[in-house]
C-alpha positions, -999 to +999 in steps of 0.1 A: +303-163+719+320-195+730+310-226+749+324-229+784+335-193+783+324-190+820+354-212+830+386-196+841+417-199+819+433-224+843+402-246+844+400-246+806+436-256+804+431-284+828+400-298+810+406-292+773+432-304+749+417-280+725+394-253+738+361-245+721+364-219+693+345-186+693+317-183+668+291-158+657+258-156+639+275-148+606+289-184+604+274-208+578+242-224+588+257-259+595+283-245+619+256-225+638+235-257+640+264-277+654+270-249+680+234-246+693+240-272+720+212-271+746+186-248+732+167-234+762+130-226+756+111-201+777+077-184+774+075-149+758+053-138+787+080-139+813+080-105+830+118-105+836+127-120+803+156-097+794+172-102+828+167-139+826+183-141+791+214-122+803+217-144+834+215-176+813+241-163+789+265-158+818+259-194+829+267-209+795+235-209+774+243-199+738+209-205+722+175-197+735+140-199+720+114-174+733+081-191+727+048-174+715+032-207+706+024-237+729+038-221+761+015-191+759-023-194+765-044-183+736-059-154+755-024-140+764-008-140+729-012-102+723+003-094+758+031-119+753+040-102+719+041-068+736+062-081+764+086-098+740+091-066+720+097-046+751+122-071+766+141-075+733+144-037+730+159-037+765+184-064+755+194-047+722+201-014+740+222-030+768+259-038+767+254-073+781+264-104+762+234-124+750+229-158+734+215-165+700+178-156+704+151-173+683+114-166+685+090-194+681+059-179+664+025-194+662+015-179+629+034-164+599+021-129+604+040-125+637+073-126+618+070-093+599+050-077+628+077-084+654+106-072+631+087-040+622+079-033+659+116-038+669+130-016+642+168-012+647+165-033+678+158-064+657+196-067+657+193-088+688+173-114+670+190-145+654+159-159+638+127-178+642+114-212+650+086-224+627+061-247+644+040-275+628+062-272+597+053-290+566+051-288+528+018-269+528+027-240+551+065-241+551+072-220+521+051-191+535+070-192+568+104-194+551+096-166+527+085-144+556+119-150+573+138-141+542+117-110+537+122-099+573+159-100+570+160-068+549+143-046+575+162-064+603+195-054+586+209-089+588+204-125+578+177-141+599+177-178+604+149-203+605+145-236+624+115-257+612+099-280+638+087-313+624+058-324+645+027-326+623+004-357+619+015-360+583+050-371+594+037-390+624+014-413+606+031-441+587+009-439+555+019-403+548+053-401+565+076-408+536+060-385+511+056-357+536+092-358+547+106-359+512+084-330+501+095-311+532+132-318+525+128-305+489+113-273+502+139-267+530+167-274+505+157-242+486+164-222+518+195-242+530+216-211+538+192-199+565+184-233+582+209-241+609+189-271+622+157-291+619+140-296+652+117-324+663+085-318+682+084-350+703+057-338+726+033-332+697+044-365+680+037-383+712+003-366+716-008-379+682-009-413+699-020-402+734+014-409+748+037-391+772+070-406+782+076-411+819+109-399+836+121-435+837+121-438+799+138-420+770+121-409+738+138-439+722+117-463+744+085-449+728+088-470+697+061-454+676+078-419+682+113-433+678+103-445+644+093-410+634+126-396+646+145-422+628+126-414+596+135-377+600+172-386+603+169-409+573+156-380+551+175-350+566+207-367+579+219-384+547+256-375+543+257-378+505+228-354+501+243-327+523+230-335+558+212-311+581+217-308+618+188-326+633+183-314+669+174-338+698+138-335+711+129-319+744+136-334+778+107-322+799+115-333+835+134-312+860+126-324+895+126-357+912+095-376+925+091-412+934+107-435+907+098-469+895+132-480+883+168-476+894+189-446+882+201-450+847+237-438+855+266-461+863+284-454+895+319-464+884+328-432+864+319-411+894+339-433+918+369-431+895+368-393+893+359-390+930+326-374+923+300-396+941+282-364+955+278-352+919+261-385+908+237-382+938+229-346+927+223-357+891+200-385+901+180-362+925+174-338+896+164-365+872+194-356+850+204-393+847+175-398+823+185-368+803+221-380+801+210-414+788+187-398+762+215-374+750+238-404+745+211-422+725+203-391+705+239-389+693+241-426+686+211-421+663+223-390+645+209-361+665+229-331+676+221-308+705+189-308+725+158-288+732+156-282+770+131-264+792+151-259+824+186-243+830+197-273+850+197-294+817+222-272+799+255-282+817+247-319+811+240-315+774+272-294+769+294-317+789+283-346+767+289-325+736+326-321+742+346-345+720+366-371+739+403-374+733+399-408+717+371-396+694+392-367+682+422-389+675+401-413+654+383-385+635+416-368+628+432-400+614+401-407+592+400-371+579+437-373+570+429-400+545+408-376+525+383-404+518+409-423+498+398-457+512+415-483+532+413-493+569+437-491+598+437-498+635+429-469+657+457-452+675+442-466+707+444-502+692+408-510+701+388-505+669+392-503+631+389-470+613+377-472+578+383-442+556+352-441+533+323-452+556+337-432+586+344-399+567+310-383+574+313-392+611+348-378+612+337-345+596+308-341+621+330-350+650+357-324+641+330-297+637+317-306+671+353-304+684+356-268+671+324-258+688+327-277+721+364-285+724+383-316+729+388-331+763+422-340+776+431-376+778+416-389+811+391-361+813+355-374+811+320-358+810+320-363+848+349-337+851+333-313+826+299-315+843+314-311+877+333-280+867+301-265+852+279-273+883+305-261+908+304-225+896 
């Protein structure tokens, strides 16, 4: 699979200095984590799930989570399981390209049960998302994923979701996060990303962010996310990909504040109608949150609507200037020293910027490098105009 593969060759040539590289589920965990992009969640109870997954893959989705947990009512879990098994069998036996498919389970017993029921058709599964993950229950979940890999005939991956009260509350946060990190380190090769359950974290304080705010405006929740990055994103310790939390709005209603998207980039690229379309769909808030996610060390995003995917992926493409800086820093091999950027507008320092450069060049492999003068406006416009 490959990001932006739905674009024609001429369009890719126009937009990209370096096109995104193909990748597969046999890549190392960090590479897969960087490639996840906008991970689209959907309930396992959807009657046309297999058809929907194929359609989303054709439209640029490369990672999906089919949910058996919060999105499925308690009374419908058994039916959702059976539907999921049936739909995944259909996918496995079709010739259609599919994204990476993860199943978010609600209990550890579902992992071996689903793999046994699928049999040879478990080949369509990439792995599992593990909810309410912590030091007490995490090992059982991770061991179940490892054990399920043998009957599945392939390595299955695991993405823990950090959303429990133990990491939310300040008095237990540090100990819980460090214990969880020590546990996850033992399974490093099967963990492409650590995910953050911002909805549950907000719920611990009776909060829900409005469409006019980003998750970073909810200070008590932002503090938790920062702590997760502090523990799991340390470069010298072998950082994990920490995925951005869910953006949960997808249609416009009356707003309190002005749109959070400057007009000038759209004027420059003659895309005023595109800006109006983004604002009407509440994507301006998403765009702002993705930018803040990256500034704070997060990669990719959990999304719940297909309209979110193009925005997240357009913002994931490495800008020409970013790529030039990262390449120059990487070329020093961490030997130290500082030099002015090729663009003569900043200082590149070898040692402190090396981890940033490494991450940026990995993102460049997965999402490509934009040509000079090409912005996220051009990339988003090309994605939405299909």
